[in-house]
SEMARRO-178304 format. One line per 3 residues: number of its first residue (from 1); their letters; for each residue x, y, z of N, C-alpha, C. Coordinates in nm, 2 decimals. Example, Ala and Ser with C-alpha at 12.3 -4.5 7.8 and 13.67 -1.06 7.14 Angstrom:
// SEMARRO-178304
1) AS) 1.32 -0.57 0.78 1.23 -0.45 0.78 1.32 -0.33 0.78 | 1.28 -0.22 0.71 1.37 -0.11 0.71 1.29 0.00 0.79;
// end
This chain:
// SEMARRO-178304
1) MHR) -1.37 0.13 -1.53 -1.29 0.22 -1.46 -1.21 0.15 -1.35 | -1.07 0.16 -1.36 -0.99 0.10 -1.26 -0.99 0.17 -1.13 | -0.96 0.09 -1.02 -0.95 0.15 -0.89 -0.82 0.21 -0.86;
4) YLE) -0.73 0.21 -0.96 -0.60 0.27 -0.95 -0.56 0.33 -1.08 | -0.46 0.42 -1.08 -0.42 0.49 -1.20 -0.33 0.40 -1.28 | -0.38 0.34 -1.39 -0.31 0.24 -1.46 -0.23 0.29 -1.57;
7) YGS) -0.11 0.23 -1.59 0.00 0.28 -1.68 -0.05 0.28 -1.83 | -0.11 0.17 -1.87 -0.15 0.16 -2.01 -0.24 0.27 -2.06 | -0.34 0.30 -1.98 -0.43 0.41 -2.01 -0.36 0.55 -2.00;
10) WIR) -0.28 0.57 -1.90 -0.20 0.69 -1.89 -0.11 0.72 -2.00 | -0.03 0.62 -2.04 0.06 0.64 -2.15 0.00 0.67 -2.28 | -0.12 0.61 -2.31 -0.19 0.64 -2.43 -0.24 0.78 -2.43;
13) EQL) -0.28 0.82 -2.31 -0.33 0.96 -2.29 -0.22 1.06 -2.32 | -0.10 1.03 -2.27 0.02 1.11 -2.28 0.06 1.13 -2.43 | 0.06 1.02 -2.50 0.12 1.02 -2.63 0.01 1.01 -2.74;
16) GMK) -0.11 0.99 -2.71 -0.22 0.98 -2.81 -0.21 0.86 -2.89 | -0.15 0.75 -2.85 -0.13 0.63 -2.93 -0.09 0.52 -2.84 | -0.10 0.40 -2.89 -0.06 0.28 -2.82 0.09 0.26 -2.84;
19) VQK) 0.17 0.24 -2.73 0.31 0.23 -2.74 0.36 0.11 -2.66 | 0.47 0.06 -2.70 0.54 -0.06 -2.64 0.68 -0.02 -2.61 | 0.73 -0.06 -2.49 0.87 -0.04 -2.46 0.95 -0.15 -2.53;
22) ISL) 1.07 -0.11 -2.58 1.17 -0.21 -2.63 1.29 -0.20 -2.54 | 1.32 -0.30 -2.47 1.43 -0.31 -2.38 1.57 -0.30 -2.45 | 1.66 -0.23 -2.40 1.79 -0.22 -2.46 1.90 -0.25 -2.36;
25) NAG) 2.01 -0.32 -2.40 2.13 -0.33 -2.32 2.24 -0.26 -2.40 | 2.26 -0.14 -2.34 2.36 -0.05 -2.41 2.50 -0.07 -2.37 | 2.53 -0.17 -2.29 2.67 -0.21 -2.26 2.72 -0.13 -2.14;
28) FTC) 2.63 -0.08 -2.06 2.68 -0.01 -1.94 2.71 -0.11 -1.82 | 2.77 -0.06 -1.72 2.79 -0.13 -1.60 2.73 -0.06 -1.48 | 2.77 -0.09 -1.36 2.72 -0.02 -1.24 2.84 0.02 -1.15;
31) PNR) 2.82 0.13 -1.07 2.93 0.17 -0.99 2.95 0.07 -0.87 | 2.86 -0.01 -0.84 2.88 -0.11 -0.73 2.92 -0.25 -0.79 | 2.96 -0.24 -0.92 3.02 -0.36 -0.98 3.17 -0.33 -1.02;
34) DGR) 3.19 -0.21 -1.07 3.33 -0.18 -1.12 3.42 -0.13 -1.01 | 3.37 -0.12 -0.88 3.46 -0.08 -0.77 3.45 0.07 -0.73 | 3.37 0.15 -0.81 3.36 0.29 -0.77 3.30 0.31 -0.63;
37) VGT) 3.19 0.23 -0.61 3.13 0.24 -0.47 3.12 0.10 -0.41 | 3.15 -0.01 -0.49 3.15 -0.14 -0.44 3.18 -0.24 -0.55 | 3.17 -0.37 -0.52 3.20 -0.48 -0.61 3.09 -0.58 -0.59;
40) GGC) 3.07 -0.66 -0.69 2.97 -0.78 -0.68 2.83 -0.74 -0.71 | 2.80 -0.61 -0.72 2.66 -0.58 -0.76 2.56 -0.60 -0.64 | 2.44 -0.56 -0.66 2.33 -0.59 -0.57 2.32 -0.74 -0.54;
43) TYC) 2.29 -0.78 -0.42 2.29 -0.92 -0.39 2.18 -1.00 -0.46 | 2.07 -0.93 -0.50 1.96 -1.00 -0.57 1.98 -1.00 -0.72 | 2.08 -0.93 -0.78 2.08 -0.90 -0.92 2.14 -1.00 -1.01;
46) NNQ) 2.06 -1.03 -1.11 2.11 -1.10 -1.23 2.03 -1.04 -1.35 | 2.10 -0.96 -1.43 2.03 -0.89 -1.54 1.98 -0.98 -1.65 | 2.01 -1.11 -1.65 1.95 -1.20 -1.74 1.80 -1.21 -1.72;
49) TFN) 1.76 -1.18 -1.60 1.61 -1.19 -1.57 1.53 -1.08 -1.64 | 1.60 -0.98 -1.69 1.53 -0.86 -1.75 1.52 -0.87 -1.90 | 1.62 -0.93 -1.97 1.65 -0.90 -2.11 1.59 -1.00 -2.20;
52) PEY) 1.51 -0.96 -2.30 1.47 -1.05 -2.40 1.58 -1.09 -2.50 | 1.56 -1.18 -2.59 1.67 -1.23 -2.68 1.73 -1.12 -2.77 | 1.64 -1.03 -2.81 1.70 -0.92 -2.90 1.78 -0.82 -2.83;
55) CCT) 1.78 -0.83 -2.70 1.85 -0.73 -2.61 1.99 -0.78 -2.58 | 2.09 -0.74 -2.65 2.22 -0.80 -2.64 2.33 -0.69 -2.66 | 2.43 -0.69 -2.58 2.54 -0.58 -2.59 2.62 -0.59 -2.72;
58) SKP) 2.62 -0.71 -2.78 2.69 -0.73 -2.91 2.63 -0.66 -3.03 | 2.50 -0.62 -3.01 2.43 -0.56 -3.11 2.42 -0.40 -3.09 | 2.43 -0.32 -3.19 2.42 -0.18 -3.18 2.27 -0.14 -3.13;
61) ITQ) 2.26 -0.03 -3.08 2.13 0.02 -3.03 2.02 0.01 -3.14 | 2.06 0.06 -3.26 1.96 0.06 -3.37 1.92 -0.09 -3.40 | 2.01 -0.18 -3.41 1.98 -0.32 -3.44 1.88 -0.38 -3.33;
64) QLE) 1.92 -0.35 -3.20 1.83 -0.40 -3.10 1.69 -0.35 -3.11 | 1.68 -0.22 -3.14 1.54 -0.16 -3.16 1.47 -0.22 -3.28 | 1.54 -0.23 -3.39 1.48 -0.29 -3.51 1.43 -0.43 -3.49;
67) EGK) 1.51 -0.51 -3.42 1.47 -0.65 -3.39 1.35 -0.65 -3.29 | 1.35 -0.55 -3.20 1.24 -0.54 -3.10 1.11 -0.50 -3.18 | 1.12 -0.41 -3.27 1.01 -0.37 -3.35 0.95 -0.49 -3.42;
70) VFF) 1.03 -0.57 -3.48 0.99 -0.69 -3.55 0.92 -0.79 -3.46 | 0.97 -0.80 -3.34 0.92 -0.89 -3.24 0.77 -0.85 -3.20 | 0.75 -0.72 -3.18 0.62 -0.67 -3.14 0.52 -0.64 -3.25;
73) SRK) 0.58 -0.61 -3.37 0.49 -0.56 -3.48 0.41 -0.68 -3.54 | 0.45 -0.80 -3.51 0.37 -0.92 -3.57 0.23 -0.91 -3.51 | 0.22 -0.87 -3.39 0.08 -0.86 -3.33 0.02 -0.73 -3.34;
76) YPE) 0.10 -0.62 -3.34 0.05 -0.48 -3.35 0.13 -0.40 -3.45 | 0.09 -0.42 -3.58 0.17 -0.36 -3.69 0.17 -0.20 -3.68 | 0.07 -0.14 -3.62 0.07 0.01 -3.61 0.13 0.06 -3.48;
79) MKY) 0.19 -0.02 -3.41 0.25 0.02 -3.28 0.36 0.12 -3.29 | 0.37 0.21 -3.20 0.49 0.30 -3.18 0.56 0.25 -3.06 | 0.69 0.30 -3.04 0.77 0.24 -2.94 0.85 0.35 -2.85;
82) LAY) 0.88 0.30 -2.73 0.97 0.37 -2.64 1.10 0.29 -2.63 | 1.21 0.36 -2.65 1.34 0.29 -2.63 1.37 0.29 -2.48 | 1.38 0.17 -2.42 1.39 0.15 -2.28 1.54 0.11 -2.25;
85) FQA) 1.61 0.20 -2.20 1.75 0.17 -2.16 1.74 0.11 -2.02 | 1.75 -0.03 -2.02 1.70 -0.10 -1.90 1.82 -0.16 -1.82 | 1.91 -0.23 -1.89 2.01 -0.32 -1.82 2.11 -0.23 -1.75;
88) YTN) 2.14 -0.26 -1.63 2.24 -0.20 -1.55 2.21 -0.05 -1.53 | 2.32 0.04 -1.53 2.30 0.18 -1.50 2.32 0.27 -1.62 | 2.21 0.32 -1.67 2.21 0.38 -1.81 2.24 0.53 -1.81;
91) TYD) 2.30 0.58 -1.70 2.35 0.71 -1.70 2.50 0.71 -1.65 | 2.56 0.59 -1.65 2.69 0.58 -1.59 2.79 0.56 -1.70 | 2.83 0.67 -1.76 2.93 0.68 -1.87 2.96 0.82 -1.89;
94) SID) 3.04 0.85 -1.99 3.07 0.99 -2.03 2.95 1.05 -2.08 | 2.93 1.18 -2.06 2.82 1.25 -2.11 2.80 1.24 -2.27 | 2.92 1.25 -2.34 2.91 1.24 -2.48 2.86 1.10 -2.53;
97) NLK) 2.91 0.99 -2.46 2.87 0.86 -2.50 2.72 0.84 -2.47 | 2.68 0.89 -2.36 2.54 0.88 -2.32 2.45 0.95 -2.43 | 2.49 1.07 -2.46 2.41 1.15 -2.56 2.40 1.07 -2.69;
100) DKY) 2.52 1.02 -2.73 2.52 0.95 -2.86 2.42 0.83 -2.86 | 2.42 0.76 -2.75 2.33 0.64 -2.75 2.18 0.68 -2.74 | 2.15 0.78 -2.66 2.01 0.83 -2.65 1.97 0.88 -2.79;
103) EEA) 2.05 0.96 -2.85 2.01 1.02 -2.98 2.00 0.91 -3.09 | 2.09 0.81 -3.09 2.08 0.70 -3.18 1.94 0.63 -3.17 | 1.90 0.61 -3.05 1.77 0.55 -3.02 1.66 0.63 -3.08;
106) LSV) 1.66 0.76 -3.05 1.55 0.85 -3.10 1.55 0.87 -3.25 | 1.66 0.83 -3.32 1.67 0.85 -3.46 1.60 0.73 -3.54 | 1.57 0.62 -3.46 1.51 0.50 -3.53 1.36 0.53 -3.55;
109) EGI) 1.32 0.50 -3.67 1.18 0.52 -3.71 1.08 0.45 -3.61 | 0.98 0.52 -3.57 0.88 0.46 -3.48 0.91 0.47 -3.33 | 1.03 0.53 -3.30 1.06 0.55 -3.16 1.01 0.69 -3.12;
112) VGI) 0.92 0.70 -3.03 0.86 0.82 -2.99 0.90 0.88 -2.85 | 0.99 0.81 -2.79 1.04 0.86 -2.66 1.14 0.76 -2.60 | 1.20 0.79 -2.49 1.29 0.70 -2.42 1.26 0.69 -2.27;
115) VIG) 1.29 0.58 -2.21 1.29 0.56 -2.07 1.43 0.52 -2.03 | 1.48 0.58 -1.93 1.62 0.56 -1.89 1.62 0.51 -1.74 | 1.66 0.38 -1.73 1.67 0.32 -1.60 1.81 0.35 -1.54;
118) TRP) 1.82 0.39 -1.41 1.94 0.43 -1.35 1.93 0.42 -1.20 | 2.04 0.46 -1.14 2.05 0.47 -0.99 2.05 0.61 -0.94 | 2.01 0.63 -0.82 2.00 0.77 -0.77 2.14 0.84 -0.75;
121) DCM) 2.24 0.76 -0.74 2.38 0.82 -0.73 2.45 0.84 -0.86 | 2.38 0.82 -0.97 2.44 0.84 -1.10 2.37 0.93 -1.19 | 2.34 1.05 -1.14 2.27 1.15 -1.22 2.34 1.29 -1.20;
124) PEE) 2.45 1.31 -1.27 2.53 1.44 -1.26 2.45 1.56 -1.32 | 2.48 1.67 -1.27 2.41 1.80 -1.31 2.42 1.82 -1.46 | 2.54 1.79 -1.52 2.55 1.81 -1.66 2.46 1.72 -1.74;
127) LLD) 2.44 1.60 -1.70 2.34 1.51 -1.77 2.20 1.56 -1.75 | 2.17 1.61 -1.63 2.04 1.66 -1.60 2.01 1.78 -1.69 | 2.11 1.86 -1.72 2.10 1.98 -1.81 2.06 1.93 -1.95;
130) YLS) 2.13 1.82 -2.00 2.10 1.77 -2.13 1.96 1.71 -2.13 | 1.92 1.63 -2.03 1.79 1.56 -2.02 1.68 1.66 -2.01 | 1.70 1.77 -1.95 1.60 1.88 -1.94 1.57 1.93 -2.08;
133) ELN) 1.68 1.95 -2.16 1.66 1.99 -2.30 1.59 1.88 -2.38 | 1.63 1.76 -2.36 1.58 1.64 -2.44 1.43 1.63 -2.41 | 1.39 1.65 -2.28 1.25 1.64 -2.24 1.16 1.73 -2.31;
136) KRT) 1.21 1.84 -2.37 1.13 1.94 -2.44 1.10 1.89 -2.58 | 1.18 1.80 -2.63 1.16 1.75 -2.77 1.12 1.61 -2.79 | 1.11 1.53 -2.68 1.06 1.40 -2.69 1.00 1.36 -2.55;
139) FLI) 0.93 1.25 -2.55 0.87 1.19 -2.43 0.99 1.12 -2.35 | 1.00 1.15 -2.22 1.11 1.10 -2.14 1.06 1.07 -2.00 | 1.11 0.95 -1.96 1.10 0.92 -1.82 1.23 0.87 -1.77;
142) VEY) 1.28 0.92 -1.65 1.40 0.87 -1.59 1.35 0.79 -1.47 | 1.39 0.66 -1.48 1.34 0.56 -1.38 1.45 0.52 -1.28 | 1.43 0.55 -1.16 1.53 0.53 -1.06 1.50 0.39 -0.98;
145) GVE) 1.61 0.31 -0.98 1.60 0.19 -0.90 1.62 0.23 -0.75 | 1.51 0.24 -0.68 1.51 0.28 -0.54 1.53 0.16 -0.45 | 1.44 0.06 -0.48 1.44 -0.07 -0.42 1.39 -0.07 -0.27;
148) SVY) 1.45 0.02 -0.19 1.40 0.03 -0.05 1.43 0.17 -0.01 | 1.35 0.22 0.09 1.38 0.35 0.15 1.46 0.34 0.28 | 1.50 0.22 0.31 1.56 0.20 0.44 1.71 0.18 0.42;
151) DAT) 1.79 0.26 0.48 1.94 0.25 0.47 1.99 0.12 0.51 | 1.93 0.06 0.62 1.98 -0.07 0.67 1.96 -0.18 0.56 | 1.85 -0.17 0.49 1.82 -0.27 0.38 1.92 -0.24 0.26;
154) LKR) 1.93 -0.11 0.23 2.02 -0.08 0.11 2.16 -0.13 0.14 | 2.21 -0.12 0.26 2.34 -0.17 0.30 2.34 -0.32 0.29 | 2.24 -0.39 0.34 2.24 -0.53 0.34 2.24 -0.59 0.20;
157) INR) 2.17 -0.53 0.10 2.16 -0.58 -0.03 2.28 -0.52 -0.12 | 2.37 -0.46 -0.06 2.49 -0.40 -0.13 2.45 -0.31 -0.24 | 2.35 -0.22 -0.21 2.30 -0.13 -0.31 2.40 -0.02 -0.34;
160) GHF) 2.47 0.02 -0.24 2.58 0.12 -0.27 2.54 0.27 -0.26 | 2.42 0.29 -0.22 2.37 0.43 -0.21 2.28 0.44 -0.09 | 2.25 0.56 -0.04 2.16 0.59 0.07 2.03 0.65 0.03;
163) HSQ) 1.93 0.64 0.11 1.80 0.70 0.08 1.81 0.85 0.06 | 1.90 0.92 0.13 1.91 1.06 0.11 1.95 1.09 -0.04 | 2.03 1.01 -0.10 2.07 1.03 -0.24 1.95 1.00 -0.33;
166) TVD) 1.86 0.91 -0.29 1.74 0.89 -0.37 1.65 1.01 -0.37 | 1.63 1.07 -0.25 1.55 1.19 -0.24 1.61 1.30 -0.32 | 1.74 1.32 -0.31 1.80 1.43 -0.38 1.79 1.41 -0.53;
169) AIK) 1.81 1.29 -0.58 1.80 1.27 -0.73 1.66 1.29 -0.78 | 1.56 1.24 -0.71 1.42 1.25 -0.75 1.38 1.40 -0.76 | 1.42 1.47 -0.65 1.38 1.61 -0.65 1.45 1.69 -0.76;
172) KTA) 1.57 1.67 -0.78 1.65 1.75 -0.88 1.59 1.72 -1.02 | 1.56 1.59 -1.04 1.51 1.55 -1.18 1.37 1.61 -1.20 | 1.28 1.60 -1.10 1.15 1.66 -1.11 1.15 1.81 -1.13;
175) ERG) 1.24 1.87 -1.06 1.25 2.02 -1.07 1.28 2.06 -1.21 | 1.34 1.97 -1.29 1.37 2.01 -1.43 1.25 1.98 -1.52 | 1.14 1.94 -1.46 1.02 1.91 -1.54 1.02 1.77 -1.60;
178) IRV) 1.11 1.69 -1.56 1.13 1.55 -1.62 1.04 1.45 -1.53 | 0.97 1.37 -1.60 0.89 1.26 -1.53 0.98 1.17 -1.46 | 0.95 1.13 -1.34 1.04 1.04 -1.26 0.96 0.91 -1.23;
181) GVH) 1.03 0.80 -1.27 0.97 0.67 -1.23 1.05 0.61 -1.12 | 0.99 0.53 -1.03 1.06 0.46 -0.92 1.03 0.32 -0.93 | 1.13 0.24 -0.89 1.12 0.09 -0.88 1.14 0.05 -0.74;
184) LIL) 1.05 -0.03 -0.68 1.06 -0.08 -0.55 1.05 -0.23 -0.55 | 1.13 -0.30 -0.46 1.11 -0.44 -0.44 1.04 -0.46 -0.30 | 0.93 -0.53 -0.30 0.86 -0.55 -0.18 0.90 -0.69 -0.13;
187) GLP) 0.94 -0.69 0.00 0.97 -0.82 0.06 1.12 -0.85 0.08 | 1.20 -0.74 0.07 1.34 -0.76 0.09 1.37 -0.81 0.23 | 1.48 -0.88 0.25 1.50 -0.95 0.39 1.52 -0.84 0.50;
190) GET) 1.45 -0.88 0.61 1.46 -0.79 0.73 1.35 -0.69 0.74 | 1.27 -0.67 0.63 1.17 -0.57 0.63 1.04 -0.63 0.67 | 0.97 -0.57 0.77 0.84 -0.61 0.81 0.73 -0.56 0.72;
193) KEQ) 0.61 -0.62 0.73 0.50 -0.57 0.65 0.47 -0.42 0.68 | 0.48 -0.39 0.81 0.45 -0.25 0.85 0.56 -0.15 0.78 | 0.68 -0.19 0.78 0.78 -0.11 0.71 0.76 -0.10 0.56;
196) ILE) 0.72 -0.21 0.50 0.69 -0.21 0.36 0.58 -0.11 0.33 | 0.47 -0.11 0.41 0.36 -0.02 0.38 0.40 0.12 0.41 | 0.49 0.15 0.50 0.53 0.28 0.53 0.61 0.34 0.41;
199) EAK) 0.67 0.25 0.33 0.74 0.29 0.21 0.65 0.36 0.11 | 0.52 0.32 0.11 0.42 0.39 0.02 0.41 0.53 0.05 | 0.41 0.57 0.18 0.39 0.70 0.23 0.52 0.78 0.20;
202) VIS) 0.63 0.72 0.22 0.76 0.79 0.19 0.78 0.82 0.05 | 0.75 0.72 -0.04 0.76 0.75 -0.18 0.65 0.85 -0.23 | 0.53 0.84 -0.17 0.43 0.94 -0.21 0.46 1.08 -0.18;
205) SLP) 0.55 1.10 -0.08 0.59 1.24 -0.04 0.69 1.30 -0.14 | 0.74 1.22 -0.24 0.84 1.26 -0.34 0.77 1.29 -0.47 | 0.82 1.38 -0.55 0.76 1.42 -0.68 0.78 1.32 -0.79;
208) ITT) 0.72 1.20 -0.77 0.73 1.09 -0.88 0.61 1.09 -0.96 | 0.63 1.04 -1.08 0.52 1.02 -1.18 0.47 0.88 -1.19 | 0.56 0.78 -1.20 0.53 0.64 -1.22 0.59 0.56 -1.11;
211) LKL) 0.54 0.44 -1.08 0.59 0.35 -0.98 0.57 0.20 -1.03 | 0.68 0.13 -1.01 0.68 -0.01 -1.04 0.71 -0.09 -0.91 | 0.62 -0.18 -0.88 0.64 -0.27 -0.76 0.67 -0.41 -0.81;
214) HQL) 0.77 -0.47 -0.75 0.81 -0.61 -0.78 0.82 -0.69 -0.65 | 0.77 -0.81 -0.65 0.79 -0.90 -0.54 0.94 -0.94 -0.54 | 0.99 -0.98 -0.43 1.12 -1.03 -0.42 1.12 -1.17 -0.48;
217) QLI) 1.22 -1.19 -0.58 1.24 -1.32 -0.64 1.39 -1.36 -0.61 | 1.41 -1.48 -0.58 1.54 -1.53 -0.55 1.60 -1.60 -0.68 | 1.71 -1.54 -0.73 1.76 -1.59 -0.86 1.88 -1.67 -0.84;
220) KGT) 1.89 -1.78 -0.91 2.00 -1.88 -0.90 2.13 -1.80 -0.92 | 2.23 -1.84 -0.84 2.36 -1.78 -0.85 2.39 -1.65 -0.79 | 2.28 -1.59 -0.73 2.30 -1.46 -0.66 2.34 -1.48 -0.52;
223) KMA) 2.40 -1.38 -0.46 2.44 -1.38 -0.32 2.31 -1.39 -0.23 | 2.20 -1.32 -0.27 2.08 -1.33 -0.19 2.03 -1.47 -0.18 | 2.03 -1.54 -0.29 1.98 -1.68 -0.29 2.07 -1.77 -0.20;
226) EEY) 2.20 -1.74 -0.20 2.29 -1.82 -0.11 2.26 -1.78 0.04 | 2.23 -1.65 0.06 2.20 -1.61 0.20 2.07 -1.68 0.24 | 1.97 -1.69 0.16 1.84 -1.75 0.19 1.86 -1.90 0.23;
229) FAD) 1.94 -1.97 0.15 1.95 -2.11 0.17 2.04 -2.14 0.29 | 2.12 -2.04 0.33 2.21 -2.06 0.45 2.12 -2.03 0.58 | 2.04 -1.93 0.57 1.95 -1.90 0.68 1.83 -1.81 0.63;
232) SSD) 1.72 -1.87 0.63 1.60 -1.81 0.57 1.52 -1.73 0.67 | 1.56 -1.73 0.80 1.48 -1.67 0.91 1.44 -1.53 0.89 | 1.52 -1.45 0.81 1.50 -1.31 0.79 1.42 -1.28 0.66;
235) FHL) 1.37 -1.38 0.60 1.30 -1.37 0.47 1.15 -1.41 0.49 | 1.07 -1.34 0.42 0.93 -1.39 0.41 0.89 -1.38 0.26 | 0.89 -1.50 0.19 0.85 -1.51 0.05 0.70 -1.52 0.05;
238) FTA) 0.63 -1.42 0.00 0.49 -1.42 0.00 0.43 -1.52 -0.09 | 0.32 -1.58 -0.05 0.23 -1.65 -0.15 0.17 -1.55 -0.24 | 0.11 -1.60 -0.35 0.04 -1.51 -0.44 -0.07 -1.43 -0.37;
241) DEY) -0.15 -1.50 -0.29 -0.26 -1.44 -0.23 -0.22 -1.34 -0.12 | -0.11 -1.37 -0.05 -0.05 -1.27 0.05 -0.01 -1.15 -0.02 | 0.06 -1.17 -0.13 0.12 -1.06 -0.21 0.01 -0.97 -0.27;
244) IDL) -0.09 -1.03 -0.32 -0.21 -0.95 -0.37 -0.26 -0.86 -0.27 | -0.28 -0.91 -0.15 -0.33 -0.82 -0.04 -0.23 -0.71 0.00 | -0.10 -0.75 0.00 0.00 -0.65 0.03 0.01 -0.54 -0.07;
247) VID) 0.00 -0.58 -0.20 0.00 -0.48 -0.31 -0.12 -0.38 -0.29 | -0.24 -0.44 -0.26 -0.36 -0.35 -0.24 -0.34 -0.26 -0.12 | -0.29 -0.31 -0.01 -0.26 -0.23 0.10 -0.16 -0.12 0.07;
250) FVE) -0.06 -0.15 -0.01 0.04 -0.05 -0.06 -0.03 0.06 -0.14 | -0.11 0.01 -0.24 -0.17 0.10 -0.33 -0.27 0.20 -0.26 | -0.34 0.15 -0.16 -0.43 0.24 -0.08 -0.35 0.35 -0.01;
253) RTR) -0.22 0.32 0.02 -0.14 0.42 0.09 -0.05 0.50 -0.01 | -0.07 0.49 -0.14 0.00 0.55 -0.24 -0.08 0.67 -0.29 | -0.01 0.78 -0.31 -0.07 0.91 -0.36 -0.15 0.88 -0.49;
256) KDV) -0.27 0.93 -0.50 -0.36 0.89 -0.60 -0.33 0.93 -0.74 | -0.23 1.03 -0.76 -0.19 1.07 -0.89 -0.06 1.00 -0.94 | -0.01 0.90 -0.86 0.11 0.82 -0.91 0.06 0.71 -1.00;
259) VLE) 0.12 0.70 -1.12 0.08 0.60 -1.22 0.15 0.47 -1.18 | 0.07 0.37 -1.17 0.11 0.23 -1.13 0.14 0.15 -1.25 | 0.27 0.13 -1.27 0.31 0.06 -1.40 0.31 -0.09 -1.38;
262) RFV) 0.36 -0.15 -1.27 0.37 -0.29 -1.25 0.35 -0.33 -1.11 | 0.30 -0.45 -1.09 0.29 -0.50 -0.95 0.38 -0.62 -0.93 | 0.42 -0.69 -1.03 0.50 -0.81 -1.02 0.61 -0.81 -1.12;
265) SQS) 0.71 -0.90 -1.10 0.82 -0.92 -1.19 0.81 -1.07 -1.23 | 0.84 -1.10 -1.36 0.84 -1.24 -1.40 0.97 -1.28 -1.46 | 1.05 -1.34 -1.38 1.18 -1.39 -1.42 1.16 -1.53 -1.48;
268) PAS) 1.25 -1.56 -1.58 1.24 -1.70 -1.64 1.24 -1.81 -1.53 | 1.16 -1.91 -1.54 1.15 -2.01 -1.44 1.28 -2.08 -1.43 | 1.36 -2.09 -1.53 1.49 -2.16 -1.53 1.59 -2.09 -1.44;
271) LLA) 1.57 -1.96 -1.41 1.66 -1.88 -1.33 1.62 -1.87 -1.19 | 1.50 -1.91 -1.15 1.45 -1.90 -1.02 1.50 -2.01 -0.92 | 1.56 -1.96 -0.81 1.60 -2.06 -0.71 1.49 -2.11 -0.63;
274) IPG) 1.38 -2.04 -0.62 1.25 -2.08 -0.56 1.15 -2.07 -0.66 | 1.07 -2.17 -0.69 0.97 -2.16 -0.79 0.87 -2.05 -0.78 | 0.83 -1.99 -0.89 0.73 -1.88 -0.88 0.59 -1.92 -0.86;
277) WGL) 0.50 -1.83 -0.89 0.36 -1.86 -0.86 0.28 -1.92 -0.98 | 0.35 -1.93 -1.09 0.28 -1.98 -1.21 0.17 -1.89 -1.26 | 0.18 -1.76 -1.24 0.09 -1.67 -1.29 0.15 -1.57 -1.39;
280) KNY) 0.09 -1.55 -1.50 0.14 -1.45 -1.59 0.10 -1.31 -1.54 | 0.17 -1.21 -1.59 0.15 -1.07 -1.53 0.00 -1.03 -1.54 | -0.06 -1.06 -1.66 -0.20 -1.02 -1.67 -0.30 -1.09 -1.58;
283) EFV) -0.26 -1.22 -1.55 -0.34 -1.30 -1.46 -0.33 -1.24 -1.32 | -0.21 -1.20 -1.28 -0.19 -1.14 -1.15 -0.27 -1.01 -1.14 | -0.26 -0.93 -1.24 -0.33 -0.80 -1.24 -0.48 -0.82 -1.23;
286) DKV) -0.53 -0.92 -1.30 -0.68 -0.95 -1.29 -0.72 -0.99 -1.15 | -0.63 -1.07 -1.08 -0.66 -1.10 -0.94 -0.66 -0.98 -0.85 | -0.56 -0.89 -0.87 -0.56 -0.77 -0.79 -0.69 -0.69 -0.81;
289) RKR) -0.73 -0.67 -0.94 -0.85 -0.59 -0.97 -0.97 -0.65 -0.90 | -0.98 -0.79 -0.91 -1.10 -0.85 -0.85 -1.10 -0.84 -0.70 | -0.98 -0.85 -0.64 -0.97 -0.84 -0.50 -1.00 -0.70 -0.45;
292) MDE) -0.96 -0.60 -0.53 -0.99 -0.46 -0.50 -1.14 -0.43 -0.50 | -1.20 -0.49 -0.60 -1.35 -0.48 -0.60 -1.41 -0.54 -0.47 | -1.36 -0.66 -0.44 -1.42 -0.73 -0.32 -1.40 -0.65 -0.19;
295) RNA) -1.28 -0.58 -0.18 -1.25 -0.51 -0.07 -1.30 -0.36 -0.07 | -1.35 -0.32 -0.19 -1.39 -0.18 -0.21 -1.27 -0.09 -0.19 | -1.15 -0.14 -0.24 -1.03 -0.07 -0.22 -1.00 0.02 -0.34;
298) YQG) -0.93 0.13 -0.31 -0.89 0.22 -0.43 -0.76 0.30 -0.39 | -0.69 0.33 -0.49 -0.56 0.40 -0.47 -0.58 0.53 -0.40 | -0.49 0.55 -0.30 -0.49 0.68 -0.22 -0.59 0.69 -0.11;
301) RLC) -0.67 0.58 -0.09 -0.77 0.59 0.02 -0.71 0.62 0.15 | -0.60 0.57 0.18 -0.53 0.59 0.31 -0.41 0.68 0.30 | -0.41 0.76 0.20 -0.30 0.85 0.18 -0.35 1.00 0.17;
304) EIN) -0.30 1.08 0.26 -0.34 1.22 0.27 -0.24 1.32 0.20 | -0.14 1.26 0.13 -0.04 1.35 0.07 -0.08 1.40 -0.06 | -0.07 1.52 -0.08 -0.10 1.58 -0.22 0.02 1.68 -0.25;
307) L) 0.08 1.66 -0.37 0.19 1.75 -0.41 0.14 1.84 -0.52;
// end
């Protein structure tokens, strides 16, 4: 029995089977890249860090999914799949084009649901109407890149939206009965440990279903990496042991019914401006579980929020 609500067990319970996400690059962009709210994108962002080889805009949605299925089915031939619209902002297009791409993904054999990664400022009411209907006929998660709950941080990283927009989007999505996922980066420049832990309480006060936590990674060629090498005084890059304890402190302040999907991100070593910890995801998770046992820590211990 885990000391936290673990994603793998939860998703099997939801769908009654073992599933794997297949990442997709559907050719979208972002409003802080194309000039609508900004240019240059988020200062930490390089989408190469997210995408496997089969995930490429030159390939149709169906081809990406079929190649993804081949990639995973070698090990798990009976696996079913979730189409994961991951790269950039996957609700930032015309409603008709969005519908076509979502429906194409769902028409592929073995796809039992979709996960849509997007931004809090890119969820129009018309799309929510469609997603509400879609949610009634397939498994659906809308995953918002929140990254930080602090407007000062959001401005510094050129995120292009405010925390109030995050709150609004999450509430409107959850009100439609749609599962909401949230992505946070722990350790963004200028944020103290106390501020990071306070984020757990802020996020727990919102009607979310799943949560991904990632450590800050500095990627070659990004504005944030340039900022770090020019002046690192506002950064704290955690050691693996420091981050393990930070994650546990965060989890103890997180509402006990929030599903914890990830604790870390693993970008390719060739893209890292600062070397990583040399730990695979499962190795890091094992260390978190062992440390939670040692500390007798468990999710929600320091959180009094119930929704």
